[in-house]
N, C-alpha and C positions, 0 to 999 in steps of 0.2 A: 612495280615488281613484275617482271616477265615470268610466266610459268609455262612449262611444257610438260606434258604427261606421256609416258610410254607404258602401255599395257604389256605385261609379260605373259608369254605363252607357257613358260616354265618357271617354277619358283627359283628365287635367288636368295642368297644369304648376304647380310650386311658386311661380314668381313671379306667375302669374295668380291663384292662390289668395291670395297675400299682398295683392295690389291689391284683391281682392274683400273681404277681411277688414278692410282699412284704410279702405274706403269706407263702411261701415255696420256697425252692430252693436256688440258689447262692445269690439272693438279699433279702432273708428273713430278716425282721424287719429293712431294710435300708430305708432311705428317698429317694424317687424316684422323679426325676424332669421330667416334661412333657412339651414339646415345640412343637408347631404346625408350620409347614412351607410348603410352596408351592415351589416345586423344578423346576417345569416346567408346561406348559399347560397340564392339565390332569393328573398330578402327584402331589399328596399331601401326606404328611407323618406327623405322630406324633412320635417324637423322645423321648424315655424314657432312662434315665440314673440314676444309683444309685450312691449316694455319695461315693466317693473313688474307684469306679469301672471304669476299662478302657473299658469294653464292653458296646455296645449300642444295643438297640432294637428299631426298627422303625416299626410302623403300617402304611403300605403304601396303599393308595387308588389310583389305577392305572386305568385310563379310557381306555388306549390302551389295557391292558390285560383284562379289564372289570372284575377286581377282587380286592379284598382286601388281602393283604398278610403281613406276618411278615418277616422282614429282621433282622437276628440276626448276629452281627459282634463282633468278639472277636480275640484277637492274639492267643488264645489257642484253638485248635480244640475240646479238652475235654470239655472246658467251654461252647462253642457254642452248642456242642451235648447235655450237661446237660440242657441247656435252652430249646432246641428244644424238648427233651423228656418230660420236664415238661409242655410245652405248647401244645404238641400233645395230652397229656392225659386230659388237662383241657379245650381245645377249640375244636370246630368243624373244624378239619383240613382235607383237601382233601388228599386222599391217591394217591401215584404215579400211581398205577394201575388204579384207577378211572379216573384220569386226562388223562392217556394214551388212554384208551378206548374212552373217550369223544373226545379227539382230533382227534383220527383215524377215528371216525364216523361222526364227525360234522365239521371238519375244513373248508369245502367248504361254509357252511353257517355261521360258527362262527370261523373266522380266529384267534381270540384272544385265542381260546382253545390251539393253538400251543405255544403261549407265556406263558399261565399258566403252560402247561406241562414243558417247559424249566425251568421255576422258580422252579419247584418241583424236577428237576433232580439232581442226586447226582454228586459227583466229578468224578466218573468213567463213561466214554463214554458208551452209551447204543446203540448198533447197530440197535435195532429196532426204537429208537427215531431218529437216524440219517436217517434211511431209510425213515421214515414218513416225516421228514423235507425236505429231498431230493425230495420226491414226490410232496410235497406242494410248493417247490421252483420253479418247473416248470409248475405250475397250470396256466390256462388261466387267472384267475382273478388276477389283480394287487394287491389287498388287501390281498389275500392269499399268494402271493409271498413275499410281504412286511413283513407279520407276520412270515413267514418261515425264512427270513433273520434275523429278530430281535431275533427269538427263537434260531437260530444257534449261534448267538453272546452270548445270555444269558447262554448257556450251559457252555461256556468257555472251551469246549473240543478241544484239538488240532485236532482231527478228523473232527471238524466242518469247519476248514479252507478250505479243499478241496471244500465243497459245496459253501462256501462263494466266493472262487475264481471263480467257475463256474458262480455264479450269476454276478460277476464283469464282466466277459467276455461275457456271453451269454444272459443276461436278455434283452428282447426286449425294455424295458423302460430305458432311460438314467438315470432318477432320482433313479431308483432302482439299477442300476449298481453303481451309486455314493453311495447310502446308503449301499450296500454291501461292498464297499471299505472302508467306514467309520467304519462300524461294525467290519470288519477284522482288521483295524488299532487299534481300541480299544482293540480287543482281543489280538493282539500282545503286546500292552503296558501292559495289565493285566498279560500276561505270563512273561514278562520281569521283572516286579515289583515282582512277586511271586518268580522268580529265584533269584533276588537280595536279597529278604528277607531271603532266606535259607542260 
């Protein structure tokens, strides 16, 4: 399953998003269902599906990331890309470069900026992002290190493993060593499932 994330600069509502999707693009003129769910403490999503379509779009409100974002899921990368392009032009979506600058300059006072950056990262590993997350991973503040570990997992880049392993081994806090272990395990499972799907 291909996933694309778009971090929003301005809040959006599920019904507004449904109208936008029904107006043009792959779901044009289709009936779109909307279902709200709480997946965990601090994570709520509105799931949109079109009749007869396998893809799914979720409008996620994430208290940890301090953000609202879209998660587009499709078996076909071209379909996910078409949805992403349509939504980028119609909504106030944060650019990767803006998120990078913000994360680089504010992560000490806004650790969630690291998570937002990871959500907007592409499939290709970015050495500058890895370097930033590696720097944050060894910060004095526990909340910054936790956000860096979470962001490393969200990138789903194989190059993130090395930094996660370092956190498992070296973080001064036992709970963060365990968190890094859990994130790395989830990343391994994601890569195995992706390999099995090919």
